[in-house]
C-alpha positions in Angstrom: 169.0 125.2 76.0 166.1 122.8 74.6 162.8 121.7 76.2 162.7 118.6 77.3 158.8 118.6 78.2 156.2 120.6 79.1 153.9 119.0 82.1 150.3 119.9 82.5 150.4 117.5 85.7 152.0 119.1 88.9 152.4 115.2 90.2 154.3 114.2 87.2 156.2 118.0 87.2 157.4 117.4 90.5 158.5 114.0 89.7 159.9 114.9 86.8 161.7 117.7 89.0 162.8 115.7 91.3 164.8 112.9 89.1 166.2 115.7 87.3 167.9 116.8 90.7 168.5 113.5 91.9 170.8 112.9 88.6 172.5 116.0 89.4 171.0 117.8 85.9 170.3 121.4 85.5 167.6 122.8 83.9 165.4 125.5 84.1 161.3 125.4 85.0 158.6 127.9 84.2 156.0 128.8 85.5 157.5 126.1 88.8 159.1 129.2 90.9 156.4 131.9 91.3 155.1 131.5 95.2 151.7 129.9 93.2 152.7 127.7 90.8 151.6 124.8 92.2 148.1 126.8 92.2 147.6 128.5 89.8 150.4 126.9 87.5 149.6 123.3 86.2 146.6 122.3 87.7 145.4 124.9 86.1 146.4 123.8 82.7 149.0 126.3 82.0 152.1 124.1 81.6 155.7 123.9 83.4 158.1 123.6 80.8 161.4 122.2 81.5 163.9 122.7 79.5 167.9 121.1 79.5 170.2 123.6 79.8 173.3 122.3 78.7 173.8 119.3 75.6 175.7 117.1 77.3 172.9 116.7 80.2 170.1 116.2 77.3 170.1 112.5 76.5 169.8 111.1 80.3 167.2 113.6 80.9 165.0 112.5 78.0 166.2 109.0 79.5 164.9 110.1 82.6 161.4 111.6 81.2 160.7 108.1 78.9 161.4 106.0 82.4 159.0 108.5 84.2 156.5 108.5 81.4 156.1 104.5 81.3 153.2 103.1 82.8 153.7 101.3 85.8 152.9 97.5 86.3 151.6 97.0 89.5 151.0 93.2 90.6 148.0 91.7 90.8 146.7 91.1 94.1 145.9 87.5 94.8 142.7 86.9 96.3 142.4 85.0 99.7 140.2 82.6 100.3 136.7 83.7 101.8 135.9 82.5 105.1 132.7 80.1 105.2 129.3 81.7 105.4 128.4 79.2 108.8 132.4 80.8 110.7 130.8 84.2 109.6 127.4 83.2 110.9 129.0 82.1 114.1 130.9 84.5 114.9 128.0 87.3 114.8 125.8 85.0 116.6 128.5 84.8 119.7 129.7 88.3 119.6 126.0 89.6 119.5 125.3 87.2 122.7 127.9 88.6 124.0 126.6 91.9 123.6 123.2 91.4 125.1 125.4 89.4 128.3 127.3 92.1 128.7 124.4 94.8 127.9 122.2 93.1 130.8 124.5 92.6 133.4 
């Protein structure tokens, strides 16, 4: 049994747990099986420690950890062309005229 990671982030601990389960890697996670682990465990600063149980799974577990730890790069959003000011003003004026008409009749 080897220590893979000590996670203080609850979300990262859950992501690691899901990834290891998906790859059918047997592990032991301290502090994560208690009934209040999500509240008093990693969020409170007490790390959840992940131990890989079998030596033959070690390399795959390290690869999974590295893949999860890499920052994900989001594609930059392309800003749409803004509406012309005259169109916004005209739309606002028409909306106000319709509102006045509805309220007075």
